[in-house]
C-alpha positions as YAML, in Angstrom:
chain: A
units: angstrom
residues:
- id: 1
  name: MET
  ca: [-66.88, 57.56, 158.21]
- id: 2
  name: ASP
  ca: [-68.02, 58.02, 154.59]
- id: 3
  name: ALA
  ca: [-69.32, 61.47, 155.40]
- id: 4
  name: LEU
  ca: [-66.01, 62.39, 157.05]
- id: 5
  name: LYS
  ca: [-64.08, 61.13, 154.09]
- id: 6
  name: LYS
  ca: [-66.18, 63.21, 151.74]
- id: 7
  name: MET
  ca: [-65.58, 66.29, 153.85]
- id: 8
  name: LYS
  ca: [-61.83, 65.59, 153.85]
- id: 9
  name: ASP
  ca: [-61.73, 65.11, 150.09]
- id: 10
  name: PHE
  ca: [-63.94, 68.14, 149.26]
- id: 11
  name: LYS
  ca: [-62.22, 70.73, 147.12]
- id: 12
  name: PRO
  ca: [-64.14, 73.69, 145.73]
- id: 13
  name: ASN
  ca: [-64.44, 73.51, 141.95]
- id: 14
  name: ARG
  ca: [-66.44, 76.73, 141.34]
- id: 15
  name: ILE
  ca: [-64.71, 79.62, 143.08]
- id: 16
  name: VAL
  ca: [-65.61, 83.30, 142.89]
- id: 17
  name: CYS
  ca: [-62.75, 85.64, 143.85]
- id: 18
  name: LEU
  ca: [-63.73, 89.12, 144.97]
- id: 19
  name: THR
  ca: [-60.15, 90.38, 145.31]
- id: 20
  name: GLU
  ca: [-57.20, 90.52, 142.91]
- id: 21
  name: GLU
  ca: [-54.69, 88.61, 145.10]
- id: 22
  name: THR
  ca: [-56.74, 85.43, 145.38]
- id: 23
  name: VAL
  ca: [-57.17, 85.35, 141.62]
- id: 24
  name: GLU
  ca: [-53.45, 85.68, 141.01]
- id: 25
  name: THR
  ca: [-52.61, 83.10, 143.68]
- id: 26
  name: LEU
  ca: [-54.89, 80.48, 142.12]
- id: 27
  name: TYR
  ca: [-53.33, 81.12, 138.72]
- id: 28
  name: LEU
  ca: [-49.81, 80.77, 140.15]
- id: 29
  name: LEU
  ca: [-50.83, 77.47, 141.73]
- id: 30
  name: GLY
  ca: [-52.16, 76.25, 138.39]
- id: 31
  name: GLU
  ca: [-55.71, 76.08, 139.81]
- id: 32
  name: GLN
  ca: [-57.27, 78.74, 137.63]
- id: 33
  name: ASP
  ca: [-59.80, 76.32, 136.11]
- id: 34
  name: ARG
  ca: [-61.60, 76.38, 139.46]
- id: 35
  name: ILE
  ca: [-62.31, 80.09, 139.12]
- id: 36
  name: VAL
  ca: [-65.73, 80.97, 137.67]
- id: 37
  name: GLY
  ca: [-65.96, 84.66, 138.61]
- id: 38
  name: VAL
  ca: [-63.60, 87.49, 139.57]
- id: 39
  name: THR
  ca: [-63.55, 91.07, 140.78]
- id: 40
  name: GLY
  ca: [-63.69, 93.70, 138.07]
- id: 41
  name: TYR
  ca: [-60.24, 94.89, 139.22]
- id: 42
  name: ALA
  ca: [-58.47, 91.63, 138.40]
- id: 43
  name: VAL
  ca: [-55.72, 92.28, 135.85]
- id: 44
  name: ARG
  ca: [-53.06, 89.70, 136.81]
- id: 45
  name: PRO
  ca: [-52.27, 87.56, 135.00]
- id: 46
  name: PRO
  ca: [-53.35, 89.43, 131.78]
- id: 47
  name: GLU
  ca: [-55.36, 86.49, 130.48]
- id: 48
  name: VAL
  ca: [-57.83, 86.76, 133.34]
- id: 49
  name: ARG
  ca: [-59.49, 89.68, 131.57]
- id: 50
  name: LYS
  ca: [-60.61, 87.38, 128.75]
- id: 51
  name: GLU
  ca: [-61.04, 84.12, 130.62]
- id: 52
  name: LYS
  ca: [-63.17, 84.95, 133.64]
- id: 53
  name: VAL
  ca: [-66.59, 86.54, 134.28]
- id: 54
  name: ARG
  ca: [-66.54, 89.88, 136.13]
- id: 55
  name: VAL
  ca: [-68.90, 90.05, 139.07]
- id: 56
  name: GLY
  ca: [-68.45, 93.48, 140.61]
- id: 57
  name: ALA
  ca: [-66.06, 96.00, 142.11]
- id: 58
  name: PHE
  ca: [-64.21, 95.89, 145.45]
- id: 59
  name: THR
  ca: [-66.95, 97.04, 147.83]
- id: 60
  name: SER
  ca: [-69.88, 96.20, 145.63]
- id: 61
  name: ALA
  ca: [-70.86, 92.99, 143.92]
- id: 62
  name: ASP
  ca: [-73.55, 91.71, 141.58]
- id: 63
  name: ILE
  ca: [-75.07, 89.17, 143.95]
- id: 64
  name: PRO
  ca: [-77.54, 87.70, 141.38]
- id: 65
  name: LYS
  ca: [-74.64, 87.30, 138.92]
- id: 66
  name: ILE
  ca: [-72.56, 85.52, 141.54]
- id: 67
  name: LEU
  ca: [-75.47, 83.21, 142.46]
- id: 68
  name: ALA
  ca: [-76.02, 82.39, 138.79]
- id: 69
  name: LEU
  ca: [-72.46, 81.06, 138.64]
- id: 70
  name: ASN
  ca: [-73.41, 78.47, 141.27]
- id: 71
  name: PRO
  ca: [-70.19, 78.83, 143.27]
- id: 72
  name: ASP
  ca: [-69.22, 76.36, 145.98]
- id: 73
  name: LEU
  ca: [-66.85, 78.95, 147.54]
- id: 74
  name: VAL
  ca: [-66.51, 82.72, 147.45]
- id: 75
  name: LEU
  ca: [-63.23, 84.34, 148.60]
- id: 76
  name: THR
  ca: [-63.48, 87.82, 150.12]
- id: 77
  name: PHE
  ca: [-61.25, 90.26, 152.00]
- id: 78
  name: SER
  ca: [-61.67, 91.90, 155.41]
- id: 79
  name: ASP
  ca: [-64.43, 93.99, 156.89]
- id: 80
  name: LEU
  ca: [-64.55, 96.02, 153.67]
- id: 81
  name: GLN
  ca: [-66.44, 93.18, 152.03]
- id: 82
  name: ALA
  ca: [-68.37, 92.08, 155.15]
- id: 83
  name: ASP
  ca: [-71.77, 93.17, 153.79]
- id: 84
  name: ILE
  ca: [-71.22, 91.22, 150.58]
- id: 85
  name: ALA
  ca: [-70.09, 88.17, 152.53]
- id: 86
  name: ALA
  ca: [-73.12, 88.36, 154.85]
- id: 87
  name: GLU
  ca: [-75.52, 88.58, 151.96]
- id: 88
  name: LEU
  ca: [-73.97, 85.58, 150.24]
- id: 89
  name: ILE
  ca: [-74.00, 83.57, 153.46]
- id: 90
  name: LEU
  ca: [-77.70, 84.31, 153.87]
- id: 91
  name: LYS
  ca: [-78.15, 82.88, 150.37]
- id: 92
  name: GLY
  ca: [-76.48, 79.69, 151.47]
- id: 93
  name: ILE
  ca: [-73.09, 80.30, 149.84]
- id: 94
  name: ASP
  ca: [-69.84, 79.25, 151.60]
- id: 95
  name: VAL
  ca: [-67.57, 82.26, 152.06]
- id: 96
  name: HIS
  ca: [-63.99, 82.51, 153.24]
- id: 97
  name: ALA
  ca: [-62.81, 85.97, 154.29]
- id: 98
  name: PHE
  ca: [-59.06, 86.66, 154.32]
- id: 99
  name: ASN
  ca: [-57.56, 89.52, 156.34]
- id: 100
  name: GLN
  ca: [-53.82, 89.56, 155.51]
- id: 101
  name: ARG
  ca: [-52.18, 92.91, 156.22]
- id: 102
  name: SER
  ca: [-48.47, 92.04, 156.36]
- id: 103
  name: VAL
  ca: [-45.81, 90.13, 154.42]
- id: 104
  name: GLU
  ca: [-46.25, 87.21, 156.77]
- id: 105
  name: GLY
  ca: [-50.01, 87.45, 156.28]
- id: 106
  name: ILE
  ca: [-49.59, 87.28, 152.49]
- id: 107
  name: LEU
  ca: [-47.55, 84.10, 152.79]
- id: 108
  name: SER
  ca: [-50.16, 82.64, 155.11]
- id: 109
  name: MET
  ca: [-52.92, 83.51, 152.62]
- id: 110
  name: ILE
  ca: [-51.07, 81.64, 149.88]
- id: 111
  name: SER
  ca: [-50.71, 78.62, 152.16]
- id: 112
  name: MET
  ca: [-54.38, 78.64, 153.06]
- id: 113
  name: ILE
  ca: [-55.50, 78.88, 149.45]
- id: 114
  name: GLY
  ca: [-53.23, 75.96, 148.66]
- id: 115
  name: SER
  ca: [-54.93, 73.96, 151.41]
- id: 116
  name: LEU
  ca: [-58.42, 74.89, 150.26]
- id: 117
  name: VAL
  ca: [-57.84, 73.58, 146.75]
- id: 118
  name: GLY
  ca: [-55.52, 70.69, 147.58]
- id: 119
  name: ALA
  ca: [-52.42, 72.35, 146.10]
- id: 120
  name: ASN
  ca: [-50.35, 72.34, 149.31]
- id: 121
  name: ARG
  ca: [-47.03, 71.36, 147.70]
- id: 122
  name: LYS
  ca: [-47.32, 74.02, 145.01]
- id: 123
  name: ALA
  ca: [-48.16, 76.62, 147.64]
- id: 124
  name: GLU
  ca: [-45.19, 75.50, 149.78]
- id: 125
  name: LYS
  ca: [-42.90, 75.86, 146.77]
- id: 126
  name: LEU
  ca: [-44.26, 79.34, 145.98]
- id: 127
  name: ILE
  ca: [-43.86, 80.39, 149.60]
- id: 128
  name: ALA
  ca: [-40.30, 79.02, 149.71]
- id: 129
  name: ASP
  ca: [-39.40, 81.03, 146.56]
- id: 130
  name: TYR
  ca: [-40.76, 84.24, 148.03]
- id: 131
  name: THR
  ca: [-39.14, 83.60, 151.39]
- id: 132
  name: LYS
  ca: [-35.75, 83.05, 149.74]
- id: 133
  name: LYS
  ca: [-36.14, 86.30, 147.83]
- id: 134
  name: LEU
  ca: [-37.08, 88.23, 150.97]
- id: 135
  name: GLU
  ca: [-34.20, 86.81, 152.99]
- id: 136
  name: THR
  ca: [-31.68, 87.56, 150.24]
- id: 137
  name: LEU
  ca: [-32.81, 91.21, 150.15]
- id: 138
  name: ARG
  ca: [-32.81, 91.47, 153.98]
- id: 139
  name: LYS
  ca: [-29.15, 90.38, 154.03]
- id: 140
  name: LYS
  ca: [-28.06, 92.81, 151.32]
- id: 141
  name: LYS
  ca: [-25.91, 95.63, 152.69]
- id: 142
  name: THR
  ca: [-27.13, 98.94, 151.31]
- id: 143
  name: GLU
  ca: [-27.32, 102.56, 152.30]
- id: 144
  name: VAL
  ca: [-30.61, 103.06, 154.14]
- id: 145
  name: LEU
  ca: [-32.83, 105.75, 152.64]
- id: 146
  name: LYS
  ca: [-35.75, 107.50, 154.29]
- id: 147
  name: VAL
  ca: [-38.94, 106.84, 152.32]
- id: 148
  name: TYR
  ca: [-42.30, 108.52, 152.38]
- id: 149
  name: ILE
  ca: [-45.02, 106.20, 151.10]
- id: 150
  name: GLU
  ca: [-48.10, 108.03, 149.86]
- id: 151
  name: GLU
  ca: [-51.21, 105.86, 149.44]
- id: 152
  name: TRP
  ca: [-53.51, 108.79, 148.71]
- id: 153
  name: ASP
  ca: [-53.18, 112.47, 148.01]
- id: 154
  name: GLU
  ca: [-56.36, 114.20, 149.28]
- id: 155
  name: PRO
  ca: [-56.04, 113.81, 152.19]
- id: 156
  name: LEU
  ca: [-52.47, 112.60, 152.51]
- id: 157
  name: ILE
  ca: [-52.45, 108.96, 153.61]
- id: 158
  name: SER
  ca: [-49.26, 107.05, 154.41]
- id: 159
  name: GLY
  ca: [-48.60, 103.43, 153.48]
- id: 160
  name: ILE
  ca: [-50.22, 100.26, 154.79]
- id: 161
  name: LEU
  ca: [-48.18, 97.68, 156.72]
- id: 162
  name: TRP
  ca: [-47.10, 95.31, 153.90]
- id: 163
  name: PHE
  ca: [-45.95, 98.26, 151.79]
- id: 164
  name: SER
  ca: [-43.97, 99.65, 154.71]
- id: 165
  name: GLU
  ca: [-42.41, 96.22, 155.36]
- id: 166
  name: LEU
  ca: [-41.38, 95.77, 151.74]
- id: 167
  name: VAL
  ca: [-39.68, 99.16, 151.75]
- id: 168
  name: GLN
  ca: [-37.69, 98.07, 154.81]
- id: 169
  name: ILE
  ca: [-36.81, 94.72, 153.18]
- id: 170
  name: ALA
  ca: [-35.56, 96.63, 150.10]
- id: 171
  name: GLY
  ca: [-33.23, 98.70, 152.22]
- id: 172
  name: GLY
  ca: [-35.31, 101.74, 153.05]
- id: 173
  name: ILE
  ca: [-37.07, 102.98, 156.16]
- id: 174
  name: ASP
  ca: [-40.65, 104.17, 156.08]
- id: 175
  name: VAL
  ca: [-40.66, 107.54, 157.82]
- id: 176
  name: PHE
  ca: [-44.21, 106.81, 159.07]
- id: 177
  name: SER
  ca: [-43.79, 103.14, 159.88]
- id: 178
  name: ASP
  ca: [-45.52, 103.74, 163.21]
- id: 179
  name: LYS
  ca: [-48.73, 104.58, 161.33]
- id: 180
  name: SER
  ca: [-48.49, 101.61, 158.94]
- id: 181
  name: LYS
  ca: [-49.86, 99.21, 161.54]
- id: 182
  name: ASN
  ca: [-53.17, 101.07, 161.53]
- id: 183
  name: ILE
  ca: [-55.61, 99.08, 159.37]
- id: 184
  name: ASP
  ca: [-58.03, 101.95, 159.00]
- id: 185
  name: ALA
  ca: [-56.80, 104.42, 156.37]
- id: 186
  name: LYS
  ca: [-58.28, 107.29, 158.37]
- id: 187
  name: SER
  ca: [-55.73, 106.50, 161.12]
- id: 188
  name: ARG
  ca: [-52.90, 107.04, 158.61]
- id: 189
  name: ILE
  ca: [-53.96, 110.54, 157.53]
- id: 190
  name: LEU
  ca: [-51.11, 113.05, 157.68]
- id: 191
  name: ASN
  ca: [-50.77, 116.78, 157.45]
- id: 192
  name: SER
  ca: [-48.27, 118.34, 155.05]
- id: 193
  name: ASP
  ca: [-46.03, 119.63, 157.81]
- id: 194
  name: GLU
  ca: [-45.41, 116.08, 159.08]
- id: 195
  name: VAL
  ca: [-43.96, 115.09, 155.75]
- id: 196
  name: ILE
  ca: [-41.83, 118.24, 155.53]
- id: 197
  name: LYS
  ca: [-40.47, 117.53, 159.02]
- id: 198
  name: ALA
  ca: [-39.73, 113.90, 158.16]
- id: 199
  name: ASN
  ca: [-37.71, 115.12, 155.15]
- id: 200
  name: PRO
  ca: [-37.70, 111.82, 153.19]
- id: 201
  name: ASP
  ca: [-34.93, 111.01, 150.69]
- id: 202
  name: VAL
  ca: [-37.45, 109.34, 148.42]
- id: 203
  name: ILE
  ca: [-41.20, 109.57, 147.81]
- id: 204
  name: ILE
  ca: [-43.05, 106.51, 146.54]
- id: 205
  name: ALA
  ca: [-46.64, 107.17, 145.65]
- id: 206
  name: SER
  ca: [-49.38, 104.70, 144.71]
- id: 207
  name: TRP
  ca: [-52.84, 106.22, 144.57]
- id: 208
  name: CYS
  ca: [-55.45, 103.46, 144.42]
- id: 209
  name: GLY
  ca: [-57.14, 103.60, 141.03]
- id: 210
  name: LYS
  ca: [-55.69, 107.01, 140.16]
- id: 211
  name: LYS
  ca: [-52.56, 108.05, 138.25]
- id: 212
  name: VAL
  ca: [-49.96, 109.73, 140.37]
- id: 213
  name: ARG
  ca: [-49.13, 113.27, 139.34]
- id: 214
  name: LYS
  ca: [-45.51, 113.83, 140.37]
- id: 215
  name: GLU
  ca: [-45.61, 117.51, 139.47]
- id: 216
  name: LYS
  ca: [-48.58, 117.97, 141.79]
- id: 217
  name: ILE
  ca: [-46.61, 116.41, 144.66]
- id: 218
  name: ALA
  ca: [-43.57, 118.58, 143.97]
- id: 219
  name: ALA
  ca: [-45.69, 121.74, 143.83]
- id: 220
  name: ARG
  ca: [-47.14, 121.37, 147.33]
- id: 221
  name: THR
  ca: [-46.56, 124.31, 149.65]
- id: 222
  name: ASN
  ca: [-43.08, 124.28, 151.17]
- id: 223
  name: TRP
  ca: [-42.27, 120.82, 149.78]
- id: 224
  name: LYS
  ca: [-39.34, 122.19, 147.75]
- id: 225
  name: SER
  ca: [-37.27, 121.91, 150.94]
- id: 226
  name: ILE
  ca: [-37.77, 118.10, 151.06]
- id: 227
  name: THR
  ca: [-34.73, 116.13, 149.89]
- id: 228
  name: ALA
  ca: [-36.83, 113.88, 147.64]
- id: 229
  name: VAL
  ca: [-38.42, 116.86, 145.91]
- id: 230
  name: LYS
  ca: [-35.11, 118.79, 145.55]
- id: 231
  name: ASN
  ca: [-33.55, 115.78, 143.84]
- id: 232
  name: ASP
  ca: [-36.55, 114.78, 141.75]
- id: 233
  name: LEU
  ca: [-36.82, 111.46, 143.57]
- id: 234
  name: ILE
  ca: [-40.60, 111.09, 143.36]
- id: 235
  name: PHE
  ca: [-41.74, 107.77, 141.97]
- id: 236
  name: GLU
  ca: [-44.96, 105.94, 141.19]
- id: 237
  name: ILE
  ca: [-45.81, 102.25, 141.60]
- id: 238
  name: LYS
  ca: [-49.07, 101.26, 139.95]
- id: 239
  name: SER
  ca: [-51.62, 100.28, 142.61]
- id: 240
  name: PRO
  ca: [-52.31, 96.77, 141.27]
- id: 241
  name: LEU
  ca: [-48.65, 95.92, 141.89]
- id: 242
  name: ILE
  ca: [-48.40, 97.06, 145.49]
- id: 243
  name: LEU
  ca: [-51.77, 97.92, 147.09]
- id: 244
  name: GLN
  ca: [-53.16, 94.41, 146.96]
- id: 245
  name: PRO
  ca: [-51.67, 92.14, 149.64]
- id: 246
  name: GLY
  ca: [-50.69, 89.22, 147.47]
- id: 247
  name: PRO
  ca: [-48.18, 87.84, 144.97]
- id: 248
  name: ALA
  ca: [-47.95, 91.07, 142.94]
- id: 249
  name: ALA
  ca: [-46.61, 92.96, 145.99]
- id: 250
  name: LEU
  ca: [-43.97, 90.30, 146.68]
- id: 251
  name: GLY
  ca: [-43.04, 90.05, 142.98]
- id: 252
  name: PRO
  ca: [-43.02, 93.10, 140.72]
- id: 253
  name: GLY
  ca: [-44.09, 95.44, 143.47]
- id: 254
  name: LEU
  ca: [-41.03, 94.65, 145.59]
- id: 255
  name: ASP
  ca: [-38.82, 94.60, 142.48]
- id: 256
  name: GLN
  ca: [-39.91, 98.18, 141.68]
- id: 257
  name: ILE
  ca: [-39.19, 99.32, 145.23]
- id: 258
  name: CYS
  ca: [-35.68, 97.88, 144.97]
- id: 259
  name: SER
  ca: [-35.10, 99.53, 141.61]
- id: 260
  name: ILE
  ca: [-36.40, 102.90, 142.88]
- id: 261
  name: LEU
  ca: [-34.08, 102.82, 145.92]
- id: 262
  name: ASP
  ca: [-31.07, 101.72, 143.87]
- id: 263
  name: ASN
  ca: [-31.62, 104.57, 141.40]
- id: 264
  name: ALA
  ca: [-32.10, 107.01, 144.25]
- id: 265
  name: ARG
  ca: [-28.84, 105.95, 145.90]
- id: 266
  name: ASP
  ca: [-26.97, 106.48, 142.65]
- id: 267
  name: LYS
  ca: [-28.46, 109.95, 142.17]
- id: 268
  name: LEU
  ca: [-27.83, 111.05, 145.74]
- id: 269
  name: ARG
  ca: [-24.18, 109.96, 145.51]
- id: 270
  name: GLY
  ca: [-23.88, 112.24, 142.51]
...
């Protein structure tokens, strides 16, 4: 019984987060003191840059540096970090791999992190706040705009599922929503003619780790015929705000999508 009680009461006190969204979630839950190491891409909240040790990039990690931090839990994401997870497990480290790819999955991830650190009530409150925001936007009556989400430029890659879902929640429709369910980015590769044929009203680009060049998008062959290009409705959302499936996407990422679509509606109405 004593052993079972200890297992029940165990909460990790030395956590290494290898993705941005788990870092931000722990901060939002007020559990940031448990974090001893973070991915080099962690920028939210801003203080994380000064407060936490960097232990690697997204698909590469400094294993000796992680081990030196003596973590009792490492949080990873998907098959993309499977090799890192496997190496850590072989070293005797406990690893939890998340795999959220949708809005529902993001909320589930927040709930699970809350359970892992004993912050269930805080997690439930955070989830309730996000859910209320999402439902309010879903009920809002707006003119639906066709949106092309560009996740990469060479080759053209359309948006992942949670991005596509957030566009829909904000009152748009992803013109390549059928592709958004494909986890593998290679399965979301497009050719230029597909975008021209879809004729989106708005283009929202977010190139992971690279600044979007709107003039480059507008100058593509035959793209001048696209409604979004004709009306200068090409927008960028910085990748840390939308391409990580976590609080940033549901917060400022979604807010920017709403603002973009509202501005586009005003411009198209003339």
